[in-house]
C-alpha positions as CSV (number, residue, x, y, z in Angstrom):
1,M,-12.0,-12.9,-2.0
2,H,-8.4,-14.0,-1.7
3,I,-5.7,-12.9,-4.2
4,L,-5.2,-16.5,-5.4
5,A,-8.9,-16.8,-6.2
6,L,-8.7,-13.4,-8.1
7,D,-5.6,-14.6,-10.0
8,H,-7.5,-17.7,-11.0
9,L,-10.4,-15.6,-12.4
10,V,-7.9,-13.5,-14.4
11,R,-6.4,-16.6,-16.0
12,K,-9.9,-17.8,-16.9
13,K,-10.5,-14.4,-18.6
14,Q,-13.4,-13.6,-16.2
15,L,-11.5,-10.5,-15.0
16,Q,-9.3,-8.2,-17.1
17,S,-6.6,-7.6,-14.6
18,I,-5.7,-7.1,-11.0
19,N,-3.5,-4.3,-9.7
20,I,-2.2,-4.3,-6.2
21,I,-1.6,-0.8,-5.0
22,P,0.3,-0.4,-1.7
23,N,-0.3,2.7,0.3
24,I,2.3,3.9,2.8
25,Y,1.1,5.7,5.9
26,M,3.2,7.6,8.5
27,Y,1.9,8.3,12.0
28,N,1.3,12.0,12.9
29,S,1.6,12.3,16.6
30,S,-0.1,15.7,16.8
31,S,-3.3,14.6,15.1
32,K,-2.9,11.0,16.4
33,T,-3.7,9.6,12.9
34,Y,-1.8,7.8,10.1
35,E,-1.5,10.0,7.0
36,C,-1.0,8.6,3.6
37,I,2.5,9.6,2.3
38,S,2.6,7.5,-0.8
39,E,0.4,5.6,-3.2
40,T,2.9,3.7,-5.3
41,S,3.0,0.7,-7.6
42,S,6.6,0.1,-6.7
43,T,8.0,-2.3,-4.1
44,F,10.5,0.3,-2.9
45,Y,9.8,3.7,-1.2
46,E,12.3,5.9,0.5
47,V,11.3,8.3,3.3
48,L,13.6,11.4,3.4
49,N,14.3,14.0,6.0
50,L,13.9,11.8,9.0
51,K,15.5,13.1,12.2
52,Y,18.2,11.2,14.0
53,A,17.2,9.4,17.3
54,T,13.4,9.9,16.6
55,G,10.9,7.1,16.6
56,Y,8.6,6.8,13.6
57,K,5.6,4.6,13.0
58,F,4.5,3.4,9.5
59,R,1.7,1.3,8.1
60,I,1.5,-0.4,4.7
61,R,-1.8,-1.4,3.2
62,A,-2.3,-3.0,-0.1
63,Y,-5.5,-2.3,-2.1
64,I,-6.6,-4.5,-4.9
65,N,-7.9,-2.7,-8.0
66,I,-9.9,-5.1,-10.2
67,D,-10.6,-4.2,-13.8
């Protein structure tokens, strides 16, 4: 179901609320997988201690939590 359709159901009081939870993943080259580094409700996340002249890969996935 699309977010707009879910928002419509919230307005009609058929659902209590919708929370969109973005998870931030960073690629681990030794295990060749993306590891979750943050599950935040903020639109801002700062990654610290990155090394200069090093490439990094990130993924962001948003999960919808429906009450």
